[in-house]
C-alpha positions as CSV (number, residue, x, y, z in Angstrom):
1,P,0.1,0.3,0.1
2,A,0.7,3.4,-0.4
3,S,1.3,3.9,3.4
4,G,4.0,1.6,3.5
5,F,2.5,-0.4,6.5
6,P,3.7,2.1,9.1
7,L,2.6,0.0,11.6
8,N,5.2,-3.0,11.1
9,D,8.2,-3.4,13.2
10,R,10.6,-4.0,10.5
11,A,13.4,-5.0,12.7
12,I,11.6,-7.7,13.4
13,Q,8.8,-8.3,11.0
14,G,10.4,-7.6,7.7
15,Q,11.8,-10.3,5.7
16,Y,15.0,-9.0,3.1
17,A,16.7,-11.2,1.3
18,P,20.2,-10.3,2.8
19,G,22.6,-10.0,-0.4
20,S,26.1,-9.9,0.4
21,T,25.3,-9.6,3.7
22,F,24.9,-13.5,3.8
23,K,28.6,-14.1,2.7
24,L,29.6,-13.8,6.3
25,V,27.6,-17.2,6.0
26,T,29.0,-19.1,2.7
27,S,32.9,-17.9,4.1
28,L,31.7,-19.9,7.7
29,A,30.5,-23.1,5.9
30,A,33.4,-22.8,3.6
31,L,36.4,-22.9,5.7
32,G,35.0,-24.4,8.7
33,H,34.4,-28.0,6.7
34,G,37.7,-27.6,5.2
35,M,36.6,-26.9,1.9
36,I,39.1,-24.0,1.1
37,D,41.6,-22.2,3.0
38,T,43.5,-18.4,2.7
39,K,44.9,-19.8,0.0
40,Y,42.4,-21.0,-2.7
41,T,41.9,-18.1,-5.0
42,V,39.3,-17.9,-8.1
43,D,40.0,-15.7,-11.1
44,D,37.3,-12.9,-11.2
45,G,36.9,-11.5,-14.4
46,G,33.8,-10.3,-13.6
47,R,31.8,-13.2,-14.5
48,I,31.3,-16.7,-14.5
49,K,29.6,-19.9,-16.5
50,I,27.9,-22.2,-14.2
51,G,25.7,-24.6,-16.8
52,N,24.2,-22.6,-19.4
53,R,23.9,-19.5,-17.5
54,I,25.6,-16.7,-17.1
55,F,26.5,-14.6,-13.3
56,K,27.8,-11.2,-13.3
57,N,29.5,-8.7,-10.5
58,A,27.7,-5.8,-9.6
59,G,28.1,-4.2,-13.0
60,G,30.2,-6.7,-14.2
61,E,33.4,-5.2,-12.5
62,A,36.1,-7.8,-12.9
63,N,38.2,-8.1,-9.8
64,G,40.9,-10.6,-10.6
65,R,42.7,-13.1,-8.6
66,V,41.1,-13.0,-4.9
67,N,41.3,-15.4,-2.1
68,I,38.5,-15.2,1.1
69,V,39.9,-12.5,2.4
70,R,40.1,-10.2,-0.9
71,A,37.0,-11.4,-2.1
72,I,34.7,-10.7,1.2
73,T,36.5,-7.1,0.9
74,V,35.7,-6.1,-2.9
75,S,33.1,-8.3,-2.1
76,S,33.3,-10.5,-5.1
77,D,29.9,-12.2,-6.6
78,V,32.0,-14.8,-9.0
79,F,33.9,-16.4,-6.0
80,F,30.9,-16.4,-3.7
81,Y,29.0,-18.1,-7.1
82,T,32.0,-20.3,-7.6
83,L,32.3,-21.5,-3.6
84,G,28.3,-22.3,-4.0
85,N,29.1,-24.3,-6.8
86,Q,31.5,-26.8,-5.1
87,F,29.1,-26.6,-2.6
88,W,27.0,-28.5,-4.9
89,L,28.7,-30.2,-6.6
90,Q,30.1,-32.0,-3.5
91,R,27.1,-32.4,-1.5
92,S,27.4,-36.1,-0.9
93,Q,30.2,-35.1,1.2
94,F,29.2,-31.1,2.8
95,G,25.0,-31.6,2.5
96,D,23.6,-28.7,2.9
97,A,26.8,-27.0,4.8
98,M,25.7,-23.3,3.8
99,Q,22.2,-23.5,4.9
100,D,23.5,-25.6,8.3
101,E,25.3,-22.5,9.1
102,A,22.5,-20.3,8.7
103,R,20.8,-22.0,11.0
104,Q,23.4,-22.2,14.2
105,L,24.0,-18.2,13.5
106,G,20.2,-18.2,13.8
107,L,18.5,-17.5,10.6
108,G,15.3,-18.9,9.7
109,K,14.2,-19.1,13.1
110,K,12.7,-16.7,15.7
111,T,14.8,-15.6,17.9
112,G,12.5,-15.1,21.0
113,V,13.4,-11.2,22.1
114,A,10.5,-10.4,24.0
115,L,8.0,-8.1,21.2
116,P,5.4,-9.2,19.5
117,F,4.8,-11.1,15.5
118,E,8.2,-11.6,15.1
119,A,9.0,-13.4,11.8
120,A,10.7,-16.1,11.3
121,G,12.3,-15.5,8.2
122,R,13.2,-18.4,5.7
123,I,16.1,-20.8,4.2
124,P,15.4,-22.5,1.8
125,D,16.8,-26.4,1.3
126,P,16.3,-29.3,-1.6
127,D,13.8,-30.4,0.8
128,A,11.4,-27.4,1.9
129,R,11.4,-27.1,-2.1
130,K,10.0,-30.5,-2.2
131,K,8.2,-29.9,0.3
132,L,6.6,-26.8,-0.8
133,H,5.6,-28.5,-4.3
134,D,4.3,-31.6,-2.8
135,Q,1.6,-29.1,-0.7
136,N,1.1,-27.4,-3.6
137,P,1.9,-28.4,-7.3
138,K,0.4,-25.6,-9.0
139,A,1.8,-22.4,-7.4
140,F,5.5,-24.9,-7.1
141,P,5.5,-26.6,-9.9
142,N,9.4,-27.1,-10.1
143,G,10.3,-29.8,-7.1
144,Q,13.9,-29.9,-7.3
145,W,16.7,-27.9,-6.2
146,F,19.2,-27.2,-9.4
147,A,22.9,-25.5,-8.8
148,G,21.8,-22.4,-9.5
149,D,19.7,-22.4,-6.3
150,N,22.6,-22.8,-4.4
151,V,25.2,-20.5,-6.4
152,N,22.2,-17.7,-5.5
153,L,22.1,-18.5,-2.2
154,A,26.3,-17.8,-1.6
155,I,25.5,-14.2,-2.2
156,G,21.8,-14.4,-0.2
157,Q,19.8,-14.5,-2.9
158,G,17.1,-16.4,-4.2
159,E,14.3,-17.6,-2.0
160,M,16.7,-16.8,1.5
161,V,14.5,-14.1,3.8
162,V,16.2,-12.7,7.5
163,T,14.5,-10.4,10.2
164,P,17.2,-7.2,10.3
165,L,17.4,-9.0,14.1
166,Q,18.4,-12.1,13.2
167,L,21.3,-10.7,10.6
168,V,22.4,-8.4,13.1
169,N,23.0,-11.1,15.9
170,A,24.4,-13.6,13.4
171,Y,27.6,-10.7,12.9
172,A,27.6,-10.5,16.9
173,T,27.5,-13.8,16.9
174,F,30.9,-14.3,14.8
175,A,31.9,-10.4,16.4
176,N,32.2,-12.3,19.9
177,G,33.8,-15.4,18.9
178,G,31.1,-17.4,18.4
179,T,27.8,-17.1,21.1
180,V,24.7,-16.8,20.0
181,W,22.4,-14.9,22.7
182,A,19.0,-14.5,22.8
183,P,18.0,-10.5,21.9
184,R,16.9,-8.6,25.1
185,V,14.7,-5.6,25.2
186,G,15.9,-4.5,28.4
187,E,18.5,-5.6,30.9
188,S,15.9,-5.1,34.0
189,V,12.9,-4.4,35.5
190,Q,12.3,-1.1,37.6
191,D,9.2,0.2,39.5
192,Q,8.3,4.0,39.2
193,V,11.1,5.3,41.9
194,G,13.6,3.2,39.5
195,T,14.6,0.4,42.4
196,K,15.1,-2.6,40.7
197,L,13.1,-5.5,41.1
198,R,14.6,-8.0,39.2
199,D,17.3,-8.6,36.5
200,I,16.8,-9.7,32.9
201,P,20.1,-12.0,32.4
202,P,21.5,-12.2,29.0
203,Q,20.4,-16.0,28.1
204,S,23.2,-17.8,26.2
205,V,21.8,-20.3,23.0
206,R,24.7,-22.4,21.7
207,K,28.2,-21.7,21.5
208,L,29.7,-22.2,18.3
209,D,33.2,-23.3,17.0
210,I,34.6,-20.8,15.9
211,P,38.9,-21.9,15.1
212,P,41.1,-18.7,14.0
213,E,41.8,-20.0,11.1
214,V,38.6,-19.9,10.3
215,R,37.6,-16.4,12.0
216,D,40.8,-14.6,11.7
217,P,40.8,-14.3,7.4
218,I,37.4,-12.9,7.7
219,M,37.8,-10.9,10.3
220,Q,40.6,-9.5,8.2
221,G,37.7,-9.0,4.9
222,L,35.5,-7.8,7.3
223,Q,37.6,-4.8,7.9
224,G,39.2,-4.2,4.6
225,V,35.1,-3.7,4.1
226,T,35.6,-0.1,5.9
227,T,39.4,0.3,5.8
228,D,40.6,-0.7,2.6
229,P,40.7,1.6,-0.3
230,R,38.5,-0.9,-2.8
231,G,36.5,-2.2,0.2
232,T,32.7,-1.9,-0.6
233,A,32.5,0.6,2.1
234,A,35.3,2.6,2.5
235,G,33.6,5.6,0.9
236,A,31.3,5.5,3.5
237,F,34.0,4.9,6.4
238,A,36.3,8.2,5.3
239,G,37.8,9.7,7.5
240,F,35.7,7.4,10.3
241,P,38.0,7.5,13.5
242,F,39.4,3.4,13.2
243,S,42.9,4.5,15.5
244,T,40.2,4.3,18.8
245,F,37.1,2.9,17.0
246,P,38.3,0.2,14.5
247,A,34.8,-0.8,12.6
248,A,34.2,-4.0,10.3
249,G,31.3,-4.5,8.5
250,K,29.4,-6.1,5.4
251,T,27.2,-4.6,2.4
252,G,24.8,-6.0,1.0
253,T,22.6,-5.0,-2.5
254,A,19.5,-7.7,-2.3
255,Q,17.0,-8.0,-5.1
256,A,13.6,-7.6,-4.2
257,G,11.2,-8.5,-7.9
258,N,10.0,-5.9,-9.2
259,K,11.1,-2.9,-6.8
260,Q,14.3,-0.8,-6.3
261,D,17.0,-2.9,-4.7
262,T,17.3,-3.6,-0.9
263,S,20.1,-1.4,1.0
264,L,21.6,-3.5,3.6
265,F,24.9,-2.7,5.7
266,V,25.7,-5.2,8.6
267,A,28.8,-3.4,10.6
268,F,30.4,-4.3,14.6
269,G,33.2,-2.6,16.9
270,P,35.9,-1.7,18.0
271,T,36.8,-5.2,16.6
272,F,39.8,-5.3,19.2
273,D,36.5,-5.6,21.7
274,P,33.0,-5.8,20.2
275,Q,30.5,-4.7,21.9
276,Y,28.3,-3.1,19.2
277,A,26.7,-4.6,16.7
278,V,24.6,-2.1,14.2
279,G,22.3,-2.9,11.3
280,V,21.3,-0.8,8.5
281,V,18.7,-2.3,6.1
282,M,16.5,0.5,3.6
283,E,14.3,-1.1,1.6
284,E,14.5,0.3,-2.6
285,A,17.3,2.3,-1.7
286,G,20.1,0.7,-4.1
287,F,23.4,-0.3,-3.2
288,G,24.6,-0.9,1.2
289,A,27.4,1.1,0.1
290,S,26.2,4.3,-0.7
291,A,22.4,4.2,1.5
292,A,22.8,1.8,4.5
293,A,26.9,2.4,5.2
294,P,26.8,5.9,5.2
295,V,23.7,5.7,8.1
296,A,25.1,3.0,10.1
297,R,28.7,4.7,10.1
298,R,26.9,7.8,12.0
299,I,25.4,5.5,14.2
300,L,29.4,4.2,14.9
301,E,30.3,7.5,15.2
302,S,27.8,8.3,17.7
303,L,29.1,4.8,19.6
304,A,32.2,6.2,19.7
305,G,31.7,8.9,21.0
306,K,32.4,11.6,18.3
307,P,29.9,14.0,16.7
308,T,28.1,12.6,13.9
309,H,26.6,15.3,10.9
310,P,23.2,14.0,8.9
311,V,23.7,11.9,6.0
312,S,22.9,14.6,3.0
313,Y,22.2,11.8,0.9
314,A,21.8,8.2,0.7
315,G,21.6,6.2,-2.3
316,G,22.9,5.5,-6.2
317,A,24.1,3.3,-8.0
318,S,27.5,2.6,-6.6
319,P,29.3,-0.9,-6.0
320,D,27.9,-3.4,-4.0
């Protein structure tokens, strides 16, 4: 509707394709399962042919030979398309590794936050595709899962949707070393004069094993997003106080049917002792680098105790 659903709490009810922010999940799956290491490289010429279809980077830009660190920093779709295809070709060994990793991070399931009408999101996989087809073959005429589905999932496209809270909690889990915490809306309950009645203690949902050989290269890639000259959010973070508050993050640009792209940016900091995770999702706003990232930068600047300035312009066609 023209109103844009103003009463919807988009943080917990909005369901969006994560776009390139999902590359965190794909990276954890690929490194964690030992399918690749930091020596594994792909020659990114801007496009790749898988089967009979050509898959391209945003704008068709070539990034040259990249490993996983560089692929995260410059957001090489070709690199992650390749990983998605490799998972498909080696599915007898790795199964649904990307989907399994996503579930471990809390995607595809309600977080349990104490707010009403939370959405669960959706993680597509071969079983879910077949189930939809069996239940309603007219609406879902194809019950098979193809290589292209895996390839699209690797960059957060296709049928995958998440809520902003799920996404930022997944990044918080990575940042803190692997503990999935249940989100809270408060720390304590107080009476009308401020006397504490009871605490609302943090609750750990599960602990993931993210060893240094997995975490370190991903962290390096996410730091490059904001600090490397070719990082996708380098422009948005120019002049940021990295010396006192180093921040890392990931841009995302997600296709949304016949609408303009959804712009996403998820970040955390300070990276030496992460205390904050920030997620920005902007509907029909264009590329994550030019819309969501500048907004996230202002939030992080405030958390760093620095003065902020209004975002004069957000949106447009800059690289993911």
